[in-house]
N, C-alpha and C positions, 0 to 999 in steps of 0.2 A: 444725517441718518446712517450713513455707512459706518461712522465712528461708533454709534450706539450699537449697531449690529455686531461690529467687531468686538466691542467690549462685552456684549451679551454672550457671544459665542465663547469668549475666553472664560467668562463666569460659568457657563454651562459645562465647559470642559473641566473646570476645577471641581464642579459639583459631581460630575461623573467619576472623577478620580477619587473624590471623598467617598462616594458610595461603593466603589469597587475596592477600596482599601479594607484590609482586615479590621482595622480599628476605626473605620469610617463611621460617620454618624448620619442617620437619616435626617435628623433635625438640621444639621448643617447643609445637607443637600437641599432640603425644602427652603431654608433661608436663602440659599444661592438662587434657587428658582424664583423666589419672591423678588429678589433684587433684579433679576432679568425681566420679570413681568412688569415691574415698576418702571424700569428703564425703557422698555418697549411699549409702555402704556397699554398693557393687556390686562384690563380690569377683571375679567373672569378668572384668569389664572392667579392674579394677585389676591383676589378674594379667597380663592380656594387655599392658597398657601397660608394666608392669615388665619383661616379657620384651622388648618392643620397645626399651626404654631400656637393656637390658643389665644390669639389676639383678643383682648377684652371687648373692644367695640363690636367685633364680628360675633363673638360668643354671646354677648348681651343681645344683639339683634336676633340671633337664632333662638335664644331663650324666650324673648318677647314674642316672636312668631309662634313658637310652640305653645305658649300660654294662650295666645289668641285662638289658635286652632282648638285647644282644649275647651275654651269658653264657648266657642261656636258649637262644638260637638255636644257639650252639656245643654246648650239652648235647644238644639235639635232634638236631643234625647228627651228633654222635658216636653217639647211640643208633641212628639210622637206618643209619649206616655199619656199626655192629656187627651190626644185624639182617640187612642185606644180606650181610655177610661170612659170618655163620652160615648163612644160607639157601644161599649158593653152596657152602659146604662140605658142607652136608647134601645138596644136589643132586648134587655130585660123588661123595659117598659112595654115594648111591642108584644113580647111573649106573655106578659101578665094581663094584657088586654085582648089576648087571643087573636091578635092581628096576624101573627105568623102561622097560625094553625091552618 
């Protein structure tokens, strides 16, 4: 484990130098962070870096999740619309029969 930590520290230092360089690249810095996360088995940071790098499996998973959220929102919106429609019909019925007067 000490070897992994030493290697991870070296990669992090390289990443910092890359980011501090005038010609440095954020992408390279994120790639190095991704390597460190994988090396140290930090799944959360690895997933974040893969998202930042546009990794297809992660982007597809986010897209699928967003589509499911949209579908659920549309279902709820339809249910709410239906409930208001039925309520307004019921209120009209009551008012036409002078129950509300």
